[in-house]
C-alpha positions in Angstrom: -3.4 20.7 22.0 -4.9 19.8 18.7 -8.5 20.4 18.1 -10.8 17.3 18.8 -11.6 15.6 15.4 -15.5 15.8 14.9 -16.7 12.4 13.6 -19.7 10.2 12.8 -20.2 7.0 13.1 -21.4 5.0 9.5 -22.6 1.8 9.2 -23.4 0.5 5.5 -26.5 -2.0 5.5 -27.6 -4.6 3.2 -29.4 -7.3 4.5 -28.1 -7.8 8.2 -31.3 -6.7 9.5 -30.8 -9.8 12.0 -27.5 -8.1 13.8 -27.7 -4.0 12.2 -29.6 -3.2 15.4 -27.7 -4.6 18.1 -25.0 -2.9 16.5 -26.5 0.5 16.2 -27.5 0.0 20.0 -23.6 -0.2 21.1 -22.5 2.0 18.4 -24.8 4.9 20.5 -23.3 3.8 23.9 -19.6 5.1 22.9 -20.8 8.1 20.4 -23.9 9.7 19.4 -24.1 10.7 16.2 -24.8 7.2 14.3 -25.7 7.3 10.9 -26.9 3.8 8.8 -26.7 3.9 5.5 -29.3 1.3 3.6 -27.6 0.1 0.6 -31.2 -1.6 -1.2 -31.8 -3.9 1.9 -34.7 -6.1 1.1 -35.1 -8.0 4.4 -36.6 -4.8 6.3 -33.4 -4.5 9.0 -33.9 -0.5 8.5 -37.1 -1.2 10.2 -35.7 -2.8 13.4 -33.7 0.6 14.2 -37.4 2.7 14.7 -37.1 4.4 17.7 -33.3 4.6 17.8 -31.8 8.4 18.1 -30.0 7.9 14.6 -30.1 8.6 11.4 -31.1 6.0 8.3 -30.3 7.0 4.5 -31.7 4.9 1.6 -30.6 3.6 -1.6 -33.7 2.3 -3.1 -31.4 -0.3 -4.8 -28.3 -1.9 -4.2 -25.3 0.4 -5.2 -22.6 -1.2 -3.5 -20.3 -0.8 -0.1 -18.3 1.6 -1.7 -21.3 4.0 -2.4 -23.2 3.6 0.7 -20.1 4.9 2.6 -19.5 7.9 0.0 -23.3 8.5 1.0 -22.7 8.8 4.3 -19.3 11.1 4.3 -21.7 13.6 2.0 -23.9 13.6 4.8 -20.9 14.0 7.6 -19.6 16.9 5.3 -23.3 18.2 5.5 -22.9 17.8 9.5 -19.8 19.9 10.0 -17.7 16.5 10.8 -14.1 16.1 9.7 -14.0 12.1 9.7 -16.3 9.0 9.8 -15.7 5.9 11.5 -17.1 3.1 9.8 -18.3 -0.5 11.5 -19.9 -3.3 10.0 -23.6 -4.0 10.4 -22.7 -7.9 10.7 -21.8 -7.6 14.4 -17.9 -8.2 13.5 -17.2 -5.3 15.1 -16.9 -4.3 18.7 -17.7 -0.4 18.9 -16.4 -0.2 22.8 -13.1 -0.1 20.2 -13.8 2.8 18.5 -12.0 5.2 21.2 -8.7 3.1 20.0 -9.0 4.3 16.4 -10.0 8.3 17.7 -7.0 8.3 19.6 -4.4 7.8 16.7 -6.8 9.9 14.2 -6.6 12.5 17.0 -2.9 12.5 16.5 -2.5 12.1 13.0 -5.5 14.0 11.9 -5.2 13.4 8.1 -4.6 9.4 8.5 -6.8 6.8 7.2 -6.8 4.5 10.5 -7.4 0.6 9.8 -8.5 -1.7 13.0 -6.4 -4.5 13.1 -8.6 -7.4 14.3 -6.7 -10.1 16.5 -7.5 -13.4 14.0 -5.2 -15.5 16.4 -8.0 -14.9 19.4 -10.8 -15.5 17.5 -12.7 -18.3 15.0 -12.5 -16.6 11.9 -12.3 -18.7 8.8 -9.4 -19.9 7.5 -10.7 -18.3 4.3 -10.5 -14.8 6.1 -7.3 -15.1 7.4 -5.6 -16.0 4.1 -8.0 -13.4 2.4 -6.4 -10.9 4.9 -2.8 -11.8 4.3 -3.0 -11.7 0.6 -4.5 -8.1 0.5 -1.9 -7.4 3.0 0.6 -8.4 0.3 -0.2 -6.5 -2.4 -0.8 -3.6 -0.2 2.8 -3.8 0.7 3.4 -4.9 -3.1 1.8 -1.7 -5.2 2.5 1.2 -2.0 5.8 -0.4 0.2 3.4 0.4 3.2 2.5 -2.6 5.5 -0.7 -3.5 7.4 -2.0 -5.9 8.7 -5.0 -6.0 8.2 -6.3 -4.2 5.2 -9.5 -5.8 4.3 -11.0 -4.6 7.9 -14.1 -2.2 7.7 -13.7 -1.1 10.9 -11.8 2.4 10.1 -11.6 6.4 10.3 -12.0 8.2 7.4 -10.8 11.9 7.2 -13.7 13.3 4.6 -10.7 16.0 2.8 -9.3 12.4 1.7 -12.2 10.9 0.4 -12.7 14.2 -1.4 -9.6 14.5 -2.8 -8.9 10.9 -4.2 -10.1 9.7 -7.7 -12.1 6.8 -6.6 -14.0 4.4 -9.1 -14.8 1.3 -7.0 -17.9 1.1 -5.8 -18.2 -2.3 -4.3 -16.1 -4.5 -1.4 -12.5 -3.3 -3.9 -13.6 0.6 -2.5 -11.7 -0.1 0.5 -8.1 -1.7 -1.0 -8.7 1.3 -3.4 -8.9 3.9 -0.5 -5.9 2.6 1.1 -4.0 2.1 -1.7 -4.1 6.1 -3.7 -4.6 7.6 -0.4 -1.1 6.5 0.5 0.2 7.0 -3.6 -1.2 10.6 -2.8 1.4 10.7 0.9 -1.6 10.2 3.7 -0.6 8.3 6.4 -1.7 4.8 6.6 -2.2 3.7 10.5 -3.8 0.8 12.1 -4.7 -0.1 15.9 -5.6 -3.2 17.8 -9.4 -4.8 18.0 -11.5 -7.4 18.6 -13.6 -9.1 16.2 -16.6 -11.8 16.4 -17.3 -14.5 14.3 -20.9 -16.1 14.8 -21.0 -19.9 14.1 -20.9 -20.5 10.5 -24.6 -21.1 10.2 -25.7 -17.8 11.5 -23.0 -15.9 8.9 -24.4 -13.9 6.3 -21.8 -12.8 4.3 -22.2 -11.0 0.4 -19.1 -11.2 -0.4 -19.9 -13.2 -4.3 -16.3 -16.3 -3.9 -16.6 -15.5 -8.0 -17.5 -11.9 -9.0 -15.7 -10.2 -5.9 -12.6 -11.9 -6.2 -12.3 -11.6 -10.4 -13.0 -7.6 -9.5 -10.8 -7.8 -6.8 -8.4 -9.4 -9.4 -8.6 -7.1 -12.0 -8.2 -4.0 -9.0 -5.0 -5.6 -8.0 -3.4 -5.8 -11.8 -4.6 -2.3 -12.2 -2.9 -0.7 -9.5 -0.1 -3.0 -9.6 1.2 -1.8 -13.3 0.0 2.3 -12.2 2.5 1.5 -9.6 5.3 0.8 -11.6 4.8 3.2 -14.2 7.5 6.2 -14.4 5.1 9.5 -13.5 4.6 10.1 -10.5 1.6 9.9 -8.2 -1.0 13.2 -7.5 -0.2 14.2 -3.7 -3.0 15.3 -1.4 -0.1 18.0 0.2 2.6 18.9 -2.9 6.1 18.9 -2.1 7.1 22.5 -1.7 10.6 22.0 -3.0 8.7 20.6 -6.4 9.9 17.7 -8.7 14.0 17.0 -8.5 16.4 15.4 -11.2 17.7 12.5 -9.7 21.1 11.4 -11.9 23.8 9.1 -11.3 25.8 11.9 -13.3 24.8 14.1 -10.1 25.5 12.3 -7.2 26.4 14.8 -4.8 23.0 17.2 -5.4 20.6 14.0 -6.0 21.7 11.9 -2.4 21.5 15.7 -0.8 17.5 15.9 -2.8 16.9 12.4 -1.3 18.1 13.0 2.0 15.1 15.6 2.6 12.3 12.6 1.7 12.7 11.4 5.0 15.5 8.4 4.0 18.6 7.6 6.0 21.9 7.2 4.5 20.9 3.1 5.7 17.8 3.5 3.6 20.0 4.9 0.6 22.5 2.4 0.4 20.0 -0.5 0.7 18.2 1.1 -2.4 21.3 1.3 -4.5 22.6 -2.3 -3.9 19.4 -3.5 -4.2 19.5 -1.6 -7.8 22.8 -2.6 -8.6 22.5 -6.2 -8.2 19.6 -6.2 -9.9 20.9 -4.1 -12.8 23.7 -6.5 -13.1 21.1 -9.4 -13.5 20.1 -10.5 -17.2 16.4 -9.4 -16.5 16.5 -7.9 -20.4 13.9 -5.2 -21.0 12.4 -5.6 -17.5 15.5 -4.6 -15.0 13.1 -0.9 -14.2 10.1 -3.3 -13.5 12.3 -5.4 -11.5 13.6 -3.1 -9.3 10.3 -0.8 -8.6 8.8 -4.1 -7.7 11.7 -5.1 -5.6 12.1 -1.6 -3.9 8.3 -1.0 -3.3 7.9 -4.1 -1.6 10.8 -4.0 0.9 10.1 0.0 1.4 13.2 1.3 0.1 13.1 4.3 -2.0 12.4 3.9 -5.6 14.1 6.1 -7.3 17.9 5.4 -5.8 17.4 1.9 -6.4 16.3 3.0 -10.4 19.1 5.4 -10.8 21.7 3.2 -9.0 21.1 0.3 -11.7 21.7 2.8 -14.7 25.6 2.1 -13.5 24.6 -1.5 -15.2 23.8 0.0 -18.4 25.9 -2.1 -21.2 28.5 -2.7 -22.0 30.7 -3.0 -19.2 28.7 -4.5 -16.5 27.2 -7.1 -18.7 30.7 -7.8 -20.2 32.4 -8.5 -16.9 29.5 -10.5 -15.5 30.0 -12.6 -18.9 33.7 -12.8 -18.4 33.4 -13.7 -14.7 30.6 -16.5 -15.8 33.0 -18.1 -18.8 36.0 -18.1 -16.3 33.5 -20.1 -13.5 32.7 -22.3 -16.4 35.9 -23.1 -18.5 38.5 -21.9 -15.9 39.8 -18.9 -18.8 38.7 -15.8 -19.7 37.2 -15.0 -22.7 39.5 -13.8 -25.2 37.2 -13.7 -28.3 34.8 -11.1 -29.3 32.9 -12.0 -32.2 29.8 -12.9 -34.5 30.6 -16.4 -33.5 30.2 -15.9 -29.6 28.0 -13.4 -29.2 25.6 -14.1 -31.8 25.7 -18.3 -32.5 26.1 -18.7 -29.2 24.3 -16.2 -27.4 22.3 -18.4 -25.0 25.3 -19.8 -23.5 26.6 -16.4 -22.9 22.8 -15.2 -21.3 24.1 -18.0 -18.9 27.3 -17.2 -18.5 25.6 -13.3 -18.0 23.4 -14.8 -15.0 26.3 -16.9 -13.5 28.7 -14.1 -13.5 25.8 -11.5 -12.2 25.8 -13.8 -9.1 29.3 -13.1 -8.3 29.8 -9.4 -9.8 26.2 -8.2 -9.0 26.8 -8.3 -4.5 30.3 -7.6 -4.9 29.7 -4.2 -7.1 26.4 -3.7 -4.9 28.8 -3.5 -1.7 31.0 -1.2 -3.1 28.2 1.3 -4.5 26.4 0.8 -1.2 29.5 1.6 0.7 29.9 4.8 -1.4 26.3 6.1 -1.1 26.5 5.4 2.6 29.3 7.4 3.3 28.6 10.4 0.5 25.4 10.4 2.0 26.7 10.7 5.7 28.9 13.3 5.0 26.7 15.3 3.3 23.8 14.5 6.1 26.1 15.7 8.8 27.1 18.6 6.5 23.2 19.6 6.3 22.6 19.2 9.8 25.9 21.7 10.8 24.3 24.2 8.3 21.1 24.4 10.5 
């Protein structure tokens, strides 16, 4: 049996004096190690914790929730812990749900575990529900990983992950940045169901600034999205012992063998290849690779396989086939004159015919390539299992 994880409960505090004492008391009934990081509060909330068997660390000025979490992580490391469990100080989370997260973290000690709030059974504001869904979409687009509640502050972080990630955010957006960069680094993202409590509207205390924090999140998501489609690989916390492998349509057998070692099934490779070929056939001039990367990431398909397959559609053969098909669909005959007039002066018409023809040629070619990839990958997979 794996050695139990060692963790403390961390409660970042900023002007939640009315609720933090109750949260801390409940947390102590679940786990004896509790640390509150008072991030420059001005309402005297930390004073309500006097007499409780916990540690309070104070930032003299407000430095942001992310900095409060990092301060708590340093304290946890000093105590010989392996993880921290974070709880919001506003009473939204029930510490009694913590064992659910600990159970997941015990199975996968390197995973970041997120408490998935049950919005259906709570009085969650519509803005919170929308914000959660919107954030979930961006995480999937940027990493290919689907989580049900990326904005939840009820989490378990492995200290080894926080130490090795290069994190720049210090406020609310820190929690989003951690998830994205952890996924890029090969760290598993897991979740466990938790309850959630929203007090009546007049009693809620939120420090989320509608304009300022949404602007920061917009800048962060723009940066992370652009980085997610760049061609160079992300730094892995656990490096691939096999090293980098070249994937090329010119070496299909070697490439498929390499891709099959990355927990990718023949069916998934075939789907990635079909996606790449279909989008490669569409006239997304100068944007093919970006479109393939975005689509493959969102659908959680192998990006390398999809981009490699899209190279089969490079000019002139596939675009010419699409133009011919589109021309035939418009005029009932094939385009036989290839000249400056037909391809130059009538360029917009040819572009429309390329698009029209790609809707027929693209799917047919995608199916053919997918079938070929599936058969080859299945045969290579059987060979690999036989060798073992």
